[in-house]
C-alpha positions, 0 to 999 in steps of 0.5 A: 916197402918192396912189392913182389910182382908175381903172376896169379898162377905162381902165387901159391907155388911161391907161398909154398916155397917161402913156407918150406924155406922158413920151416928149414930155417927153423930146423923143422922137418915135416915127414914127406907123407904129412907135408902136404897137409901141414904146409897147406894148413900153414898156407891157409893161416900163416901160422907156423905153430901148426908144424908142431901141433898137427898130429896124425894117426898112423897112415891117416893121410893115405887112409883118408885118400883111399876113402875118397877114392872109394867115393866117401862123402865129406861132412863139415860142421860149418857152412864156411868149411863146406864152402872151402872144400873143393867139391869139383875135385871131390866129385871126380871120385864120386864123393859129395861135401855136405853140412847139416847145420842149417837143416830145419829138422836138425835145429828142431831136434837139437832144441828139443833134446837140449843139444847143439846142432853140431852134435845132432848133425853128426848123428844125422850124417852117421845115419846115412851109411857109407863112408864118411870123412868128418871135417870139424873146424868149429864145434867140439861138441861135434867131436864129442858126439862122434866119440859117443857114437863110436862108443855106443855103436859100431859106427866108424868114420873113414877119417876124423879131421878134428881142428875146432877152435875155441876155449870150452872143451876144445882141447879135451874133445880133440884128445878124446878123438886121438884115443879112438881106433879110427884114422884121425888128423887133429890140431892139438890145442885151442887153434883151428877153425873152418878154414883149417878144416877145409885146407886139410880136406883140400890137401888130401884131394890135391894129393890124389 
């Protein structure tokens, strides 16, 4: 089996060239403004199905980047996604990446109320004020909690990245976010994950 010897600095560029070439062979054209997000998700997963399932509200990419320029924070639903977000790139714009899943107060409140920690984490993040981008890669209950907050209050996220993976309530939770009036980037269907959520955040950041 032939092994390509590529300089470390060139690996990502070569990967992106391969992805673009294979998409072209499949006859798939990704709109220019969406391509950085879709390509980075495929790069993170090696799954070309995302070319069909990644869905965007109007101007979601630019609205997300505009929020970052204004110093918006990014809140994730897993520490794994938090670890994957390029915090140095975010900090250049005054933003901070956060996750409350390991917060003892969140755990205690979730237990007392019979809710998931992800749902309570969303409530805690919403109470912070300021602009927030939510990057959800694991818990559909986080998306449902955000939807409920928007239905019952005037809270509006700057952007919702909805890519939880799984089987229970995953598809419906994503579809509910797509019915809201806030900017969203959603991976339809069951696929997703923390790595996908982080990849989307980084695609926004690297295109600034």
